[in-house]
N, C-alpha and C positions, 0 to 999 in steps of 0.2 A: 502490498501502500506507500503513497506517497502521502511523507506529513513535511506544515513545510515549519520551521525554526524562525525565530526573528527573535531578535538584538538587537538589544538598544547598547548603546556606547553609555559609557561615563563622562563625562565633560571634562574637554579638555585634551581625548585619550590620544588623538594621531601619530604621538607620537611613539607612542606602546602599541600602537598597530602598524603602522612602518617596520617594527622595532621583531616584533612573530609574522610576518599578511608570510612570507615565503615560505612559512610552513604550514600558517591558516592554510592557502591556494592549491599543497601541495595534497593538503586532504582530499574539496575537493576537487585534485587532478582524480584519484583512485579512488569515486564514484563516479566523475564519468566515464576515470578508465573504461568502468564492470556497464556504464549503459544504468547507470540510480541516478546519473542526477539530474533534472527538469532546468536550473538553475539557479544563477547563483549571482547574487551580489553585493556591493556595500550602501547608503540607502547619504546623501550629503545631504549633510546641514545647510547647504541653502539647493536657487536652483541651479544648481550647474553641474555639467558632467566632469568639471576638477575645481570642486574649490578651493585650493588648494589652503593655504592652512587650515578656512572655514573646519576642515575635511572635515570628518562624516557622524551619523545621531544610531546607527546601527545599521544593522544584516538585516539580509532575508536567507533564507536558503528551502530552495524547494525539492526532495529524493525521496527515493525509493530504500525503505527498509523494511525487515520480514514485521516489528511492532513501534504500538510505538515508545516502548520502555527500551532499544535500543535504536529508538531517533533520537529517546531523551539521552541513553546514554553518550552517543555519540556528539552531539551537541557538549554534553555535559563536559568532554574528557580533548574542547573547541581551543589551542593555541588561544585565539582572541580572552577565553573562558579563565585560564591561567595563570598571562598577562595581566590582568584586571581591566581588559577595553570593555568588554561584559560587566553594566550591568544588573542585566535583567534578559533573560534566556525565555525561552514559551515556547511547546514540540505542540503539531496541535495534527491530529489529522484532515490529506488534504483532498479530495476527492478533485481529479478536473471533470471539468465540461469541455472545453475549446481548445 
């Protein structure tokens, strides 16, 4: 089943985010290589593809997992969680319509 992982950053997270981004992206690449990643991306703090120093307010990942518990465990193990980038992470089942 698909699950949406919605994460909100702590204030002024850009430096922390950039420091662990390669590891974060590598985990997403594994999901993509397995054919389990529908989409993933950051939420710019301002209305711009390149928010610069304004940074990001969070992230959205939609991926396939065998269960909600497995999706939650994957989200909990994210490098952004360990680095203190995320303030809050929620994981919910997702049913794709289009």
